[in-house]
C-alpha positions as CSV (number, residue, x, y, z in Angstrom):
1,M,22.3,9.3,0.8
2,A,21.8,8.9,-2.9
3,D,18.6,8.0,-4.5
4,T,17.8,4.3,-4.5
5,T,15.7,2.6,-7.1
6,F,13.4,-0.2,-6.0
7,T,12.0,-2.6,-8.6
8,A,9.1,-5.1,-8.6
9,V,8.0,-7.2,-11.5
10,A,4.5,-8.5,-12.0
11,S,3.6,-11.3,-14.4
12,A,0.2,-12.8,-15.2
13,P,0.7,-15.4,-17.9
14,V,-2.7,-17.1,-17.8
15,N,-5.5,-15.4,-15.8
16,L,-5.8,-12.5,-13.4
17,A,-3.6,-14.3,-10.8
18,T,-0.4,-12.2,-10.9
19,T,3.0,-13.1,-9.4
20,V,4.9,-10.1,-8.0
21,T,8.6,-10.5,-7.4
22,A,11.0,-8.1,-5.8
23,R,14.5,-9.0,-4.8
24,D,14.3,-12.8,-3.9
25,M,10.7,-12.6,-2.7
26,S,7.4,-13.1,-4.4
27,F,3.6,-13.1,-3.6
28,T,0.4,-13.5,-5.6
29,L,-2.2,-10.9,-6.3
30,D,-5.5,-11.7,-7.8
31,E,-9.1,-10.6,-7.8
32,P,-12.1,-12.1,-5.9
33,L,-14.3,-14.5,-7.9
34,E,-17.0,-11.8,-8.3
35,L,-14.5,-9.6,-10.1
36,G,-13.3,-12.3,-12.5
37,G,-10.3,-13.6,-10.5
38,T,-9.6,-17.0,-8.9
39,N,-9.3,-15.5,-5.3
40,T,-5.8,-16.9,-4.8
41,G,-4.5,-13.6,-3.3
42,M,-5.3,-10.1,-2.2
43,N,-6.3,-7.8,-5.0
44,P,-3.9,-4.9,-5.8
45,V,-5.9,-2.3,-3.9
46,E,-5.9,-4.5,-0.8
47,A,-2.2,-4.9,-1.2
48,L,-1.9,-1.1,-1.5
49,L,-3.7,-0.7,1.8
50,G,-1.5,-3.4,3.3
51,A,1.6,-1.7,2.1
52,L,0.4,1.6,3.6
53,G,-0.4,-0.1,6.9
54,A,2.9,-1.9,6.9
55,C,4.9,1.3,6.1
56,K,3.2,3.1,8.9
57,C,3.9,0.2,11.3
58,I,7.6,0.3,10.3
59,V,7.8,4.1,10.8
60,V,6.2,3.7,14.3
61,R,8.7,1.0,15.2
62,A,11.7,2.7,13.7
63,F,11.1,6.1,15.3
64,S,9.2,5.4,18.6
65,R,12.1,5.3,20.9
66,A,13.8,8.4,19.4
67,Q,10.4,10.3,19.7
68,G,10.0,9.3,23.4
69,I,7.3,6.7,22.8
70,N,7.5,3.7,25.1
71,L,5.9,1.4,22.6
72,N,4.6,-2.0,23.6
73,D,2.6,-3.0,20.4
74,V,1.4,-1.5,17.2
75,S,-1.0,-2.5,14.4
76,V,-2.4,-0.4,11.7
77,E,-5.7,-0.9,9.9
78,C,-6.2,0.8,6.6
79,S,-9.5,0.9,4.7
80,G,-10.4,2.4,1.4
81,T,-13.6,3.3,-0.4
82,L,-13.6,2.2,-4.1
83,D,-16.4,1.9,-6.7
84,P,-15.5,-1.1,-8.9
85,D,-17.8,0.2,-11.6
86,G,-15.1,2.8,-12.3
87,F,-12.3,0.5,-13.4
88,L,-14.8,-2.0,-14.9
89,G,-16.1,0.8,-17.2
90,K,-19.7,0.4,-16.0
91,N,-19.8,4.0,-14.7
92,P,-17.7,6.6,-16.5
93,A,-18.4,9.1,-13.7
94,A,-17.0,6.8,-11.0
95,K,-13.4,7.3,-9.8
96,I,-11.1,4.5,-10.9
97,G,-9.2,4.3,-7.7
98,F,-9.9,4.9,-4.0
99,S,-12.0,8.0,-3.3
100,A,-11.0,7.9,0.4
101,I,-8.5,6.0,2.6
102,H,-8.8,5.9,6.4
103,T,-6.1,4.7,8.9
104,T,-6.8,3.4,12.4
105,F,-3.7,3.1,14.6
106,H,-3.9,0.6,17.4
107,I,-1.1,1.7,19.7
108,D,-0.2,0.2,23.1
109,A,2.4,2.6,24.7
110,D,3.2,3.9,28.1
111,N,2.5,7.5,27.0
112,T,-0.4,9.9,27.3
113,P,-2.9,10.0,24.4
114,E,-1.7,13.5,23.6
115,E,1.9,12.3,23.3
116,I,0.9,9.4,21.1
117,E,-1.3,11.6,18.9
118,A,1.7,14.0,18.4
119,F,3.8,11.1,17.5
120,L,1.2,9.9,14.9
121,E,1.5,13.3,13.2
122,F,5.2,12.6,12.8
123,V,4.4,9.1,11.5
124,E,2.0,10.5,8.9
125,T,4.6,12.9,7.6
126,H,7.4,10.4,7.5
127,C,5.8,7.4,5.9
128,P,7.0,7.0,2.3
129,V,3.9,5.2,1.1
130,Q,1.6,7.9,2.6
131,D,3.8,10.5,1.0
132,T,3.5,8.8,-2.4
133,L,-0.3,8.6,-2.1
134,S,-0.6,12.2,-0.9
135,N,2.0,13.7,-3.3
136,P,2.0,11.4,-6.4
137,A,5.3,10.6,-8.0
138,S,5.8,11.3,-11.7
139,S,4.9,8.2,-13.7
140,T,6.0,7.1,-17.1
141,H,5.7,3.9,-19.1
142,E,7.3,2.2,-22.1
143,L,6.6,-0.8,-24.2
144,A,9.1,-3.6,-24.5
145,L,8.2,-5.9,-27.3
146,P,9.5,-9.4,-27.5
147,V,12.4,-10.0,-30.0
148,R,11.2,-12.4,-32.7
149,A,13.5,-14.2,-35.1
């Protein structure tokens, strides 16, 4: 299969509340009141944790049968440790992003704990979001200025 490009557009015309659109869907990201936002949505790092958990759920569901897992239910809890003083510029020694991320899988399956644990090793190595976090993609940027008459 050829490479596929996915695109999302984020726009914050007034305050920190940001609308993110991909394909024909959108959601709002914001910051909590104590970080200067209006608390109208998850903040970006919470959304990142949600994307990681959702991706792992999708991999579990997509591959469980082929991997011999008799899955009844799955949920994935992701938590991350972050010092906001890093991105706020209050502590130049603080890491800007997460210093640690932990995943807890809640798996209900008709398999042994050993079989499920072996399957989770497969999940961890086949989750695109986990791979992107563990092996960062190259990143570039450009500036597109508005055309003024």
